KOLFIKE-85275 format. One record per residue (C-alpha): chain; x, y, z. Coordinates in steps of 0.02 Angstrom, whole numbers, padded with zeros to 5 digits. Layout:
! KOLFIKE-85275
ch_x_y_z
A_X_Y_Z $
...
***
This chain:
! KOLFIKE-85275
ch_x_y_z
A_02926_00740_06494 $
A_02704_00772_06477 $
A_02613_00613_06522 $
A_02538_00563_06359 $
A_02348_00492_06348 $
A_02241_00408_06240 $
A_02136_00515_06100 $
A_01988_00584_06164 $
A_02024_00526_06331 $
A_02031_00732_06428 $
A_01971_00681_06608 $
A_02058_00736_06776 $
A_02087_00554_06816 $
A_02154_00523_06634 $
A_02342_00507_06685 $
A_02300_00355_06786 $
A_02339_00235_06681 $
A_02320_00069_06794 $
A_02157_00117_06842 $
A_02050_00043_06722 $
A_02111_-00134_06769 $
A_02054_-00106_06945 $
A_01907_-00030_06898 $
A_01841_-00157_06791 $
A_01893_-00272_06945 $
A_01772_-00182_07056 $
A_01637_-00137_06948 $
A_01605_-00336_06894 $
A_01614_-00396_07079 $
A_01484_-00258_07129 $
A_01381_-00301_06990 $
A_01405_-00483_07014 $
A_01340_-00462_07174 $
A_01221_-00352_07154 $
A_01122_-00466_07019 $
A_01137_-00617_07156 $
A_01051_-00526_07257 $
A_00915_-00464_07135 $
A_00905_-00636_07101 $
A_00892_-00713_07265 $
A_00761_-00582_07320 $
A_00648_-00567_07181 $
A_00676_-00735_07090 $
A_00708_-00759_06890 $
A_00565_-00668_06816 $
A_00528_-00562_06666 $
A_00632_-00421_06756 $
A_00753_-00532_06837 $
A_00805_-00575_06645 $
A_00802_-00396_06607 $
A_00946_-00360_06775 $
A_01056_-00520_06727 $
A_01077_-00454_06531 $
A_01100_-00282_06607 $
A_01244_-00341_06722 $
A_01308_-00437_06609 $
A_01299_-00303_06464 $
A_01391_-00168_06588 $
A_01506_-00280_06645 $
A_01554_-00316_06445 $
A_01539_-00129_06403 $
A_01680_-00094_06526 $
A_01783_-00232_06429 $
A_01756_-00143_06267 $
A_01853_00011_06328 $
A_02003_-00031_06213 $
A_01908_-00036_06055 $
A_01955_00069_05908 $
A_02082_00156_06008 $
A_02126_00253_05858 $
A_01931_00361_05850 $
A_01950_00499_05962 $
A_01755_00502_05973 $
A_01751_00322_06087 $
A_01802_00344_06252 $
A_01656_00470_06252 $
A_01534_00340_06175 $
A_01578_00206_06287 $
A_01568_00289_06447 $
A_01386_00363_06396 $
A_01340_00182_06344 $
A_01407_00138_06510 $
A_01301_00269_06612 $
A_01143_00241_06517 $
A_01158_00055_06566 $
A_01180_00078_06736 $
A_01055_00214_06786 $
A_00940_00082_06682 $
A_00988_-00060_06809 $
A_00997_00054_06949 $
A_00820_00113_06915 $
A_00729_-00079_06905 $
A_00856_-00135_07053 $
A_00917_00000_07171 $
A_01041_-00112_07253 $
A_01144_-00076_07068 $
A_01175_00095_07133 $
A_01336_00045_07221 $
A_01394_00027_07044 $
A_01394_00204_07030 $
A_01575_00237_07117 $
A_01686_00144_06970 $
A_01562_00191_06829 $
A_01580_00382_06905 $
A_01777_00349_06899 $
A_01768_00307_06730 $
A_01677_00435_06681 $
A_01801_00564_06786 $
A_01942_00470_06679 $
A_01873_00509_06508 $
A_01754_00685_06508 $
A_01792_00848_06515 $
A_01797_00946_06692 $
A_01615_01016_06664 $
A_01536_00883_06569 $
A_01611_00758_06718 $
A_01542_00868_06858 $
A_01361_00864_06767 $
A_01361_00665_06729 $
A_01408_00622_06897 $
A_01278_00749_06990 $
A_01155_00657_06862 $
A_01222_00496_06915 $
A_01183_00532_07127 $
A_01014_00577_07073 $
A_00970_00430_06995 $
A_01035_00356_07149 $
A_00940_00447_07261 $
A_00772_00440_07144 $
A_00797_00242_07143 $
A_00819_00240_07339 $
A_00695_00358_07366 $
A_00566_00258_07262 $
A_00590_00098_07403 $
A_00581_00193_07557 $
A_00443_00200_07661 $
A_00467_00390_07687 $
A_00538_00519_07590 $
A_00705_00551_07663 $
A_00799_00728_07597 $
A_00973_00651_07641 $
A_00952_00524_07509 $
A_00977_00680_07379 $
A_01078_00774_07482 $
A_01192_00667_07544 $
A_01239_00583_07380 $
A_01253_00750_07289 $
A_01383_00832_07407 $
A_01477_00666_07416 $
A_01486_00685_07236 $
A_01510_00874_07211 $
A_01657_00842_07353 $
A_01749_00698_07276 $
A_01767_00778_07097 $
A_01821_00934_07172 $
A_01950_00866_07247 $
A_02019_00762_07117 $
A_02003_00937_07017 $
A_02113_00999_07140 $
A_02232_00853_07139 $
A_02236_00873_06938 $
A_02276_01055_06955 $
A_02446_01020_07078 $
A_02484_00894_06966 $
A_02491_01005_06822 $
A_02592_01130_06937 $
A_02697_00997_06975 $
A_02722_00953_06785 $
A_02742_01131_06736 $
A_02873_01171_06867 $
A_02995_01011_06806 $
A_02952_01055_06630 $
A_03002_01221_06681 $
A_03161_01168_06770 $
A_03223_01039_06650 $
A_03201_01194_06502 $
A_03319_01299_06626 $
A_03439_01160_06648 $
A_03454_01140_06476 $
A_03463_01318_06448 $
A_03606_01321_06598 $
A_03714_01175_06498 $
A_03691_01267_06333 $
A_03737_01461_06412 $
A_03900_01352_06505 $
A_03958_01279_06347 $
A_03957_01444_06273 $
A_04034_01523_06426 $
A_04164_01368_06422 $
A_04215_01423_06236 $
A_04226_01623_06252 $
A_04334_01601_06407 $
A_04447_01479_06306 $
A_04463_01608_06150 $
A_04474_01726_06276 $
A_04636_01622_06354 $
A_04717_01601_06202 $
A_04673_01770_06121 $
A_04769_01861_06300 $
A_04922_01722_06295 $
A_04958_01754_06100 $
A_04950_01911_06130 $
A_05078_01927_06258 $
A_05182_01788_06226 $
A_05180_01739_06036 $
A_05139_01921_05970 $
A_05281_02017_06101 $
A_05389_01881_06040 $
A_05361_01929_05840 $
A_05376_02075_05897 $
A_05547_02087_05979 $
A_05616_01960_05841 $
A_05567_02116_05724 $
A_05628_02271_05812 $
A_05796_02140_05831 $
A_05823_02108_05632 $
A_05805_02298_05616 $
A_05922_02322_05763 $
A_06027_02199_05668 $
A_06004_02293_05487 $
A_06069_02439_05565 $
A_06239_02382_05621 $
A_06267_02270_05492 $
A_06405_02362_05429 $
A_06457_02483_05536 $
A_06458_02348_05699 $
A_06458_02172_05652 $
A_06467_02088_05814 $
A_06313_02202_05869 $
A_06227_02142_05718 $
A_06271_01959_05724 $
A_06211_01970_05931 $
A_06060_02034_05879 $
A_06016_01895_05761 $
A_06080_01768_05890 $
A_05963_01846_06023 $
A_05810_01839_05867 $
A_05830_01656_05821 $
A_05840_01611_05999 $
A_05681_01709_06026 $
A_05596_01631_05873 $
A_05645_01438_05941 $
A_05577_01506_06101 $
A_05403_01574_06036 $
A_05384_01426_05930 $
A_05393_01300_06106 $
A_05276_01434_06165 $
A_05156_01420_06048 $
A_05126_01238_06056 $
A_05128_01245_06238 $
A_04991_01384_06248 $
A_04897_01295_06123 $
A_04895_01152_06258 $
A_04886_01280_06412 $
A_05061_01230_06482 $
A_05191_01320_06546 $
A_05366_01330_06484 $
A_05444_01189_06514 $
A_05605_01273_06589 $
A_05485_01331_06712 $
A_05379_01175_06744 $
A_05522_01084_06801 $
A_05585_01216_06924 $
A_05629_01136_07102 $
A_05732_01282_07142 $
A_05637_01420_07117 $
A_05781_01492_07006 $
A_05733_01472_06833 $
A_05580_01613_06830 $
A_05720_01774_06889 $
A_05776_01674_06739 $
A_05668_01710_06596 $
A_05619_01865_06672 $
A_05809_01925_06635 $
A_05780_01816_06439 $
A_05619_01925_06433 $
A_05719_02081_06459 $
A_05856_02054_06344 $
A_05716_02011_06222 $
A_05651_02202_06233 $
A_05788_02305_06132 $
A_05771_02490_06125 $
A_05734_02481_06308 $
A_05852_02490_06461 $
A_05793_02351_06581 $
A_05839_02307_06730 $
A_05790_02145_06823 $
A_05805_02174_07027 $
A_05758_02007_07133 $
A_05720_02027_07316 $
A_05709_01904_07461 $
A_05738_01710_07415 $
A_05655_01636_07276 $
A_05552_01485_07302 $
A_05455_01369_07184 $
A_05310_01426_07126 $
A_05171_01335_07033 $
A_05213_01316_06842 $
A_05036_01417_06784 $
A_05092_01525_06903 $
A_05298_01569_06859 $
A_05220_01577_06684 $
A_05088_01713_06723 $
A_05225_01811_06791 $
A_05331_01799_06631 $
A_05186_01829_06510 $
A_05135_01986_06623 $
A_05306_02054_06616 $
A_05333_02016_06410 $
A_05167_02117_06382 $
A_05192_02256_06502 $
A_05368_02272_06429 $
A_05282_02276_06245 $
A_05158_02401_06318 $
A_05302_02507_06379 $
A_05393_02495_06208 $
A_05257_02513_06111 $
A_05168_02668_06204 $
A_05251_02757_06355 $
A_05416_02827_06259 $
A_05509_02758_06410 $
A_05710_02736_06404 $
A_05745_02650_06560 $
A_05598_02496_06638 $
A_05637_02419_06820 $
A_05587_02247_06845 $
A_05575_02184_07011 $
A_05522_02020_07084 $
A_05486_02026_07265 $
A_05493_01854_07383 $
A_05365_01903_07541 $
A_05299_01772_07671 $
A_05136_01737_07591 $
A_05147_01807_07406 $
A_05241_01853_07282 $
A_05274_02026_07190 $
A_05323_02085_07012 $
A_05308_02254_06986 $
A_05372_02346_06800 $
A_05399_02523_06816 $
A_05445_02650_06663 $
A_05492_02843_06646 $
A_05367_02847_06500 $
A_05248_02963_06479 $
A_05093_02875_06582 $
A_04939_02919_06540 $
A_04758_02953_06643 $
A_04694_02784_06728 $
A_04544_02765_06652 $
A_04606_02751_06496 $
A_04658_02570_06532 $
A_04476_02510_06528 $
A_04425_02596_06366 $
A_04562_02683_06299 $
A_04648_02618_06117 $
A_04806_02618_06179 $
A_04847_02520_06327 $
A_04671_02452_06352 $
A_04679_02254_06296 $
A_04868_02207_06358 $
A_04818_02285_06524 $
A_04655_02219_06523 $
A_04733_02023_06515 $
A_04851_02049_06632 $
A_04724_02078_06753 $
A_04610_01926_06682 $
A_04744_01816_06706 $
A_04822_01873_06848 $
A_04612_01849_06940 $
A_04594_01665_06843 $
A_04755_01603_06962 $
A_04689_01667_07121 $
A_04806_01844_07105 $
A_04781_02023_07087 $
A_04853_02159_06979 $
A_04849_02360_06981 $
A_04889_02479_06855 $
A_04952_02653_06951 $
A_04993_02782_06806 $
A_05018_02971_06801 $
A_05037_03092_06646 $
A_05231_03138_06642 $
A_05284_03022_06787 $
A_05282_02837_06725 $
A_05185_02689_06754 $
A_05206_02551_06874 $
A_05125_02366_06844 $
A_05108_02269_06997 $
A_05035_02080_06989 $
A_05033_01989_07175 $
A_05016_01813_07196 $
A_04966_01711_07345 $
A_05120_01578_07406 $
A_05025_01400_07435 $
A_05084_01407_07614 $
A_05192_01514_07713 $
A_05398_01492_07721 $
***
């Protein structure tokens, strides 16, 4: 947040809000001391009255700083009046040169850098000329010393001001970058959630509806000639519809299927894979399990089931295959799922940009990577396709 200053205040010390009160205290002390010293040494004559009045006006002038705050010209007029009163006092009584310090700081608070530098140099020349007038012999150090000190002081404060502005700009840039990062994270989160819903609906709800459609078509064809087969297809379609309804609710809530979420023996996953195979009419799907089933994380088990559904849907729609082997293998450190078909295959590059299988396979890869696994696709034209998904086990058995 940028530092706010009063209108008309443009000096390099303008942000120092508490400096006013200390300058006023120092100025009053110095002016009073110099006035007492002058009266003690020179008495109260016509000049003494002028000095006392001038000292009182100089002290009171600083107190009028807060008047007319809405006028942008007031700070400049105020500091110019202070400098003129101080210069008149210093010419008459050189001891008032000590009051140049708080007056110069007031100049640095109000005036821009160029005008502040010029005013400070003129003030040092007034100091040097006043002291030169009362010394026995001309002393060039009375000019070079104050002018040099004034320039060094102004330049030093100018450097500090620039460093402060640079730090403020850096903080502003950092704040702006943090705001942009938060906004980008929000957009990325929303995009990731949309991608997740799209992928899960494609591989669960979408494939379930496709299976129901195929089952009902098969039941319609066998309704007169094979009524028992038709009823079996209708029964399977109804069960698939019920599972699809539950799946819709659980996908929206990002939950695993209930039978997988509550599986403590590891047997629910093979059963779910067999159910997915039965819901793929028109394909001869064989489900094989190697190794000893162990419980998996619900989200990993759900990912394996949805991967199987998505892969079988791809085979049914695009591969022109007749047989599919679904193999679930439990290793000591990972679980591996292979879906192998005897279809026509496709060029490997088509999985990235081709219109056929790209979307489903990308979803399988994305789901596996988000859960810490890996998905691979091997395919050759005329020799079928193998989709492999592997997930590490939480601990070796």
